[in-house]
C-alpha positions, 0 to 999 in steps of 0.5 A: 909890540911882539910875543915871543914863546917862553918871553917874559913881556913887560905889559906896562912897558909896552903899553907906555911905549905904544900909548907915546908912539900913538900920540906921535902919529896923532901928532903927525897925521891926526887921530883917523890916520891909519898909523894912528889906528895901527897903534890903537890895534896894538894897544887893545892886542896888548891889554888881551895878551896881558888878560885885562879884557875889558880894556881891550875890548874897550880899546878894540871897539874904538878902533873899529869904530874909527876904522869903520868911518875912516876907511869903510866896512870892507877895508882890510883893517876895519875887517881885522879890527872886527875879528880882533873885537869879536875875539875878544868878546868870546874872552870877556864872555859876551857871547851874543855880541860875539856871535852877531859880529863874527856873523858879519865879519863871516859875511864880509870876508865871504865877499872876498873869497870863502876858502881864504885863510881869514875867512877860515878863522872867521867861521871858527870865531862863529862856531865858538861863539855858537858853542858857547852859545849852546847851538852845539849842532850849527857850531859843529857844521861851522867847525867841520866845515872849516877843518875841511877847508884848512886842510884843502890849503894847509894839510891835514897837519898844519896847526890852523887845522888841528886847532880847528878839531881842538875846538871841536873837541870842546877846547882849543887847548887840545890841540897836542892831543889831536896832533897826537891822535894824527900821528898815532896812526904812524906807530903799532900801537892799537887805539885802545892801547893810546886811550888806555895811556890817555886815561892814566895820565890825564886828570878825571875831569879833563878825561872824556875832552882828551879822548875826544881830541885824541879820536879825532885827530886819529880819524882825520 
């Protein structure tokens, strides 16, 4: 199962095929085999992409528990399921659960490496959950740390680093404005001229978010 930009996906057909593949792997290898659980993990992703986050959460939680039992807490596949479940909980509005899962994920990832991309992603998940819970100071500190680590590993213009700045601004959807702010330093226009252009082209209810995103990118 793969999703491409601009490609229409028949999620019901994708789920049907993945269900058939899972049943085949289950019959051949057993319910707790890695290939069977990989199919279950993929099904959770399909449900999430289709917007059925409750079902995605149900399937993801089942996958995590099965992987935890079969493979152990620190197995990479188990950690991938934990990461998926935390991200889906953010979508369902279960922010406290997402925080608890993300904290566990972050500490387990740190055992391997504190500056690995997977650890940084766990950090951003935790920051998002804290932000949703109104713990803005803690969230901001984590976001700034994640951004600094991503810049060291990937460079300031890497999409992952820009996405972290967008989260810091208040929405991952603001990543394009962060990028615009970062690139604006290469043009002979003042900050005020850029902000004036944003003010004239962005709906009022999104203005402060976009101005913050631009400034974060500009200052990066």
